[in-house]
C-alpha positions in Angstrom: 18.6 26.7 -66.0 17.5 28.5 -62.8 14.9 25.7 -62.2 17.7 23.1 -62.5 19.9 24.9 -59.9 16.9 25.4 -57.6 16.0 21.7 -57.7 19.6 20.8 -57.0 19.7 23.3 -54.1 16.5 22.0 -52.6 17.9 18.5 -52.8 21.2 19.5 -51.0 19.2 21.4 -48.4 16.9 18.4 -47.8 20.0 16.1 -47.3 21.6 18.6 -44.9 18.4 19.0 -42.9 18.0 15.2 -42.8 21.6 14.7 -41.6 21.2 17.5 -39.0 18.0 15.9 -37.7 19.6 12.5 -37.5 22.6 13.9 -35.6 20.3 15.7 -33.1 18.2 12.6 -32.5 21.4 10.5 -32.1 22.9 13.0 -29.8 19.7 13.2 -27.7 19.6 9.4 -27.4 23.2 9.1 -26.4 23.0 11.9 -23.9 19.8 10.4 -22.4 21.5 7.0 -22.1 24.7 8.1 -20.6 23.6 11.1 -18.5 20.0 10.0 -17.6 18.2 12.8 -19.4 14.8 13.0 -17.8 12.5 11.2 -20.2 9.3 9.4 -19.4 10.2 5.7 -19.7 7.2 4.7 -17.5 4.8 5.0 -20.4 6.7 2.2 -22.2 7.4 0.2 -19.0 3.8 0.4 -18.0 2.5 -0.9 -21.3 4.7 -3.9 -21.0 3.9 -4.3 -17.3 0.2 -4.1 -18.0 0.5 -6.8 -20.6 2.4 -9.1 -18.2 0.0 -8.5 -15.3 -3.1 -9.3 -17.5 -1.4 -12.4 -18.9 -0.6 -13.6 -15.4 -4.1 -12.9 -14.0 -5.5 -14.8 -16.9 -3.2 -17.8 -16.1 -4.2 -17.5 -12.5 -7.9 -17.8 -13.5 -8.9 -14.2 -12.7 -11.7 -13.0 -15.0 -12.2 -9.2 -15.1 -15.8 -8.1 -14.6 -16.5 -4.8 -12.9 -12.8 -4.5 -11.9 -10.1 -2.7 -13.8 -6.4 -2.9 -13.4 -4.0 0.0 -13.0 -0.3 -0.8 -13.3 2.3 1.4 -11.7 6.0 1.0 -12.2 7.7 1.0 -8.7 11.2 0.0 -9.4 13.3 -3.1 -9.9 14.1 -3.6 -6.2 10.4 -4.6 -5.6 9.9 -6.3 -8.9 8.5 -5.0 -12.2 5.3 -3.3 -11.2 2.4 -2.8 -8.8 -1.1 -3.5 -10.0 -4.1 -2.1 -8.1 -7.5 -3.7 -8.8 -10.2 -1.1 -8.6 -13.8 -2.1 -8.2 -16.9 0.1 -8.4 -19.2 -0.2 -5.5 -22.3 1.6 -4.3 -20.3 3.9 -2.0 -17.6 4.7 -4.5 -14.4 2.9 -5.5 -12.9 0.2 -3.4 -9.6 -1.6 -3.6 -10.1 -5.3 -3.3 -6.5 -6.3 -3.9 -3.0 -5.3 -4.8 -0.5 -7.3 -6.9 3.2 -7.0 -6.6 5.4 -8.7 -9.2 8.6 -9.9 -7.6 11.1 -11.5 -9.9 9.8 -14.8 -11.3 7.2 -15.0 -8.5 4.2 -12.9 -7.7 2.5 -11.9 -4.4 -1.2 -11.4 -5.1 -3.1 -10.1 -2.1 -0.6 -11.6 0.2 -0.3 -15.0 -1.6 2.5 -16.3 -3.7 1.9 -17.5 -7.3 4.2 -18.9 -10.0 4.5 -16.3 -12.8 4.7 -18.9 -15.6 1.8 -21.2 -14.7 -0.3 -19.1 -12.3 -0.1 -22.0 -9.8 -0.7 -21.0 -6.1 2.5 -21.5 -4.3 1.2 -20.4 -0.9 0.8 -23.8 0.7 4.4 -24.8 0.0 6.1 -21.4 0.6 4.0 -19.1 2.7 5.5 -18.9 6.1 8.7 -20.6 5.0 10.0 -18.1 2.5 10.6 -14.7 4.2 8.7 -11.9 2.6 10.3 -8.5 3.0 9.0 -5.1 2.0 10.7 -1.7 1.8 9.0 0.2 4.5 10.1 3.5 2.9 7.6 2.9 0.2 4.8 3.2 2.7 3.3 6.6 3.3 3.7 7.1 7.0 3.3 10.8 7.1 -0.4 11.0 7.9 -0.6 7.6 9.7 -1.7 7.0 13.2 1.4 6.6 15.4 2.2 5.8 19.0 5.4 5.0 20.9 8.8 6.3 20.1 9.2 9.4 18.0 12.7 8.3 16.9 12.2 4.5 16.7 14.7 1.8 16.0 11.8 -0.7 15.3 8.7 0.4 13.3 5.7 -2.0 13.4 3.1 -1.1 10.8 -0.2 -2.8 11.4 -2.9 -3.2 8.8 -6.1 -3.9 10.8 -9.8 -4.1 10.6 -12.3 -3.0 13.3 -14.4 -6.2 12.7 -11.4 -8.5 13.1 -11.3 -10.5 16.4 -7.5 -11.2 16.0 -7.0 -7.4 15.7 -9.0 -6.9 18.9 -6.7 -9.4 20.7 -3.6 -7.8 19.3 -4.9 -4.4 20.5 -4.4 -5.5 24.1 -0.7 -6.3 23.4 0.4 -2.9 22.1 0.6 -0.8 25.2 2.6 -3.4 27.3 4.9 -3.8 24.3 5.5 0.0 23.9 5.9 0.3 27.7 8.6 -2.4 27.7 10.4 -1.3 24.5 10.7 2.5 24.3 12.5 2.3 20.9 9.4 0.8 19.2 6.8 2.7 17.2 3.4 1.3 16.3 1.8 2.6 13.1 -1.8 1.7 12.5 -3.2 1.6 8.9 -6.8 0.8 8.0 -7.7 -2.3 5.9 -11.4 -2.8 6.4 -12.8 -6.0 5.0 -16.5 -5.2 5.2 -18.7 -2.2 4.7 -19.3 -1.8 8.5 -15.6 -1.9 9.2 -15.0 0.7 6.5 -17.6 3.0 8.1 -15.8 2.7 11.4 -12.4 3.2 9.8 -13.6 6.4 8.1 -15.1 7.6 11.4 -11.8 7.0 13.2 -9.9 9.0 10.5 -12.5 11.8 10.7 -11.8 11.9 14.5 -8.1 12.2 13.9 -8.6 15.0 11.4 -10.5 17.0 14.0 -8.5 15.9 17.1 -5.5 13.6 16.6 -5.2 13.1 20.4 -8.6 11.5 20.4 -7.8 8.9 17.7 -6.4 6.2 20.0 -9.2 6.5 22.4 -11.9 6.0 19.7 -9.6 3.3 18.1 -9.5 1.3 21.3 -13.3 1.7 21.7 -14.0 0.4 18.2 -11.7 -2.5 18.7 -13.2 -3.5 22.0 -16.7 -4.6 20.9 -17.6 -7.9 19.3 -19.3 -6.6 16.1 -20.2 -10.0 14.6 -23.4 -10.0 12.6 -24.0 -6.3 13.0 -26.1 -4.5 10.4 -25.6 -1.0 9.2 -28.0 0.6 11.7 -26.4 -1.2 14.7 -22.9 -0.2 13.5 -23.9 3.5 13.2 -25.6 3.4 16.6 -22.5 1.9 18.2 -20.2 4.5 16.6 -22.3 7.5 17.6 -22.5 6.2 21.2 -18.7 5.8 21.4 -18.2 9.3 20.0 -20.4 10.8 22.6 -18.7 8.9 25.4 -15.3 10.1 24.1 -16.6 13.7 24.3 -16.9 14.2 20.5 -19.8 15.6 18.5 -21.2 13.0 16.2 -22.7 15.6 13.9 -19.3 17.3 13.4 -17.7 14.0 12.6 -20.4 13.2 10.1 -19.8 16.6 8.4 -16.1 15.7 8.1 -17.1 12.3 6.6 -19.2 14.0 3.9 -16.2 16.1 2.8 -14.6 12.8 1.6 -11.1 13.1 3.0 -11.5 10.2 5.5 -12.7 7.8 2.7 -9.7 8.8 0.5 -7.2 8.1 3.3 -8.7 4.7 4.0 -8.5 3.8 0.3 -4.9 4.9 0.2 -4.1 2.6 3.1 -5.8 -0.3 1.3 -3.9 0.4 -1.9 -0.4 0.4 -0.4 0.3 -3.3 0.4 -1.1 -6.7 -0.6 -3.1 -7.8 2.5 -4.7 -11.2 2.5 -6.0 -11.2 6.1 -5.9 -9.0 9.1 -3.9 -8.3 11.1 -0.9 -8.0 8.8 2.3 -6.6 10.3 5.4 -5.2 8.7 8.2 -5.1 11.3 11.2 -3.2 9.9 10.3 -4.7 6.5 9.5 -8.3 7.6 5.9 -9.3 6.9 3.9 -11.2 9.5 0.4 -12.4 8.5 -2.3 -13.4 11.0 -2.7 -13.6 14.7 0.4 -12.9 16.8 0.8 -12.7 20.6 2.9 -10.6 23.0 5.7 -13.3 23.3 6.0 -13.5 19.5 6.3 -9.8 19.1 8.7 -9.5 22.0 11.0 -12.0 20.4 10.8 -10.3 17.0 11.5 -6.9 18.5 14.4 -8.2 20.5 15.9 -9.7 17.3 15.5 -6.4 15.4 17.1 -4.4 18.2 20.0 -6.8 18.5 20.6 -6.6 14.7 20.6 -2.8 15.0 23.3 -3.0 17.7 25.3 -5.5 15.6 25.2 -3.2 12.6 26.6 -0.2 14.5 30.1 0.8 13.6 32.7 -0.3 16.1 
């Protein structure tokens, strides 16, 4: 008889426990949905995003070899996700490209693709459809800055020390900043060759030792035509410029070996889909390719005017 009652009690206890567990789970789900309980949704979103990215890359004809894709959820205002293509190289990990999913279209390394077919839309749309970017998503804390400390217009430049268009643009910045005191120029490194990356890391190492010296070495690196330079010639040039700037090349090399300059250059490369240098982001508007003083002057004037128009009356 006792066994009969024990079995009945166990069954009732099991039902009560199951009901209580169900109520707790239901309450947790409802609370999370209505009160934004902090739960890690990204793991689910990233699996779906990863699948969509890989499917798109396959449609676009990209065949993974030594690269791997890391997908990061960045919010619906920029699209579904950001994918960083990481590639192993002799000197570590480089970042050959960044993909942003934007609605039904994609920007892959600065080019527009159809999400359904993978067709390149750049010839039809690039330059005609405005591309905008939330500048707040860029990490400007440790970036190289000159101009206004409280700017109304921020121009972020992704440049390369081996780029002749960047060298031409370098001559524009100081006159622009002199004529527009509300403008700030932010330089970020996007080297497109091993030699350019070496110079970029040298420049970052200089800034880590003496921030005031960065712009001097930056202008020196931009000034020379480095076409067809080999590794030895690039290093010889860099050491000569460091000495002329009053810096100790051995100390800079020590800073390089610690690894921080390389990490900062890689972070710059991973932030935004750059197809060519220079690429500028002017208060969120993206400008790709060579641009002169008159073009920048017109753009800055428009941005300043829109700031004035938006002020409360």
